[in-house]
C-alpha positions as CSV (number, residue, x, y, z in Angstrom):
1,M,5.1,16.5,14.2
2,G,7.1,16.1,11.0
3,G,10.1,13.8,11.5
4,H,9.9,13.9,15.3
5,K,8.5,10.8,17.0
6,M,7.1,11.0,20.5
7,P,7.1,7.9,22.9
8,G,4.1,5.8,22.2
9,D,3.5,7.2,18.6
10,P,2.9,4.4,16.1
11,V,5.8,3.6,13.7
12,A,3.6,2.3,10.9
13,F,0.1,1.3,10.1
14,G,-2.0,0.1,7.2
15,A,-5.3,-1.6,6.4
16,V,-6.7,-4.1,3.9
17,T,-10.2,-4.1,2.5
18,L,-11.9,-6.8,0.4
19,T,-14.1,-6.1,-2.6
20,D,-15.5,-8.1,-5.5
21,Y,-16.9,-10.8,-3.2
22,G,-13.5,-11.2,-1.6
23,Q,-11.6,-11.6,-4.8
24,T,-9.8,-8.2,-4.6
25,A,-7.7,-7.1,-1.6
26,W,-7.1,-3.4,-1.5
27,L,-4.1,-2.0,0.4
28,R,-5.3,1.0,2.3
29,W,-3.6,3.8,4.2
30,G,-0.1,2.2,4.4
31,M,2.0,4.8,6.2
32,V,5.3,4.9,8.0
33,H,6.3,7.7,10.4
34,A,8.8,10.1,8.7
35,A,11.4,9.4,11.4
36,Y,11.4,5.7,10.2
37,H,11.5,6.2,6.4
38,R,14.1,4.1,4.5
39,Q,14.7,1.7,7.4
40,G,12.6,-1.3,6.1
41,W,9.4,-0.5,7.9
42,G,7.4,0.1,4.7
43,R,8.6,-3.2,3.3
44,A,7.8,-5.0,6.6
45,L,4.3,-3.5,6.6
46,L,3.7,-4.5,2.9
47,E,5.0,-8.0,3.6
48,A,2.8,-8.4,6.7
49,R,-0.3,-7.3,4.8
50,M,0.5,-9.6,1.8
51,E,1.0,-12.5,4.2
52,W,-2.3,-11.7,6.0
53,I,-4.1,-11.6,2.6
54,A,-2.6,-14.9,1.5
55,E,-3.4,-16.7,4.8
56,R,-6.8,-15.3,5.6
57,T,-8.6,-14.5,2.3
58,E,-9.4,-16.0,-1.0
59,A,-8.3,-12.9,-2.9
60,S,-6.9,-13.5,-6.3
61,R,-5.3,-10.1,-6.7
62,V,-4.1,-7.2,-4.6
63,R,-4.6,-3.6,-5.7
64,V,-3.5,-0.2,-4.5
65,A,-4.2,3.4,-5.5
66,T,-1.4,5.7,-4.6
67,T,0.6,8.9,-5.5
68,K,3.6,9.4,-7.8
69,P,6.1,9.6,-4.9
70,V,5.0,6.2,-3.5
71,H,4.4,4.5,-6.9
72,G,8.0,3.3,-7.3
73,F,7.9,1.6,-3.9
74,F,5.1,-0.7,-5.0
75,V,6.6,-1.3,-8.5
76,H,9.9,-2.3,-6.7
77,H,7.8,-4.8,-4.7
78,G,6.2,-6.5,-7.6
79,L,3.0,-4.6,-8.3
80,E,2.3,-3.5,-11.9
81,T,0.9,-0.1,-12.9
82,T,-2.6,-0.5,-14.4
83,G,-3.4,3.1,-14.9
84,I,-2.7,6.8,-14.0
85,V,-5.7,9.1,-13.4
86,T,-4.8,12.8,-13.8
87,N,-6.0,14.7,-10.8
88,G,-7.5,11.4,-9.5
89,L,-6.8,12.3,-5.9
90,G,-7.5,16.0,-6.2
91,P,-6.2,19.0,-8.2
92,G,-2.6,18.4,-9.1
93,L,-2.5,15.0,-7.4
94,D,-2.5,12.1,-9.9
95,R,-3.7,8.6,-8.8
96,Y,-1.5,5.7,-9.7
97,D,-3.3,2.4,-9.8
98,L,-1.3,-0.9,-9.4
99,Q,-2.1,-4.5,-8.9
100,R,-0.5,-7.9,-8.5
101,A,-1.9,-11.4,-8.7
102,M,-1.9,-13.5,-5.6
103,P,-0.2,-16.8,-5.9
104,R,-2.6,-19.7,-4.9
């Protein structure tokens, strides 16, 4: 589909999983349809998930594992890089690990 969106296609989606007995919330599969990039949808999705974590969990931190092209988005929104794993997501695809403490 590329940058073309068909009626009824989702604009964005993402998930949260909890680990460490609920102390760590992982941001999973946050994606925005290409036709909606750079329009605030990624920020809105991130903010909605952070709000959900704050209101419905006891997580003390949020973590995400992502790629270099997306890394800057998360840094811009307050997550700190904790590591880079060469080929961590496959050959030639480095994994960038980030986290942020949850205010309580």
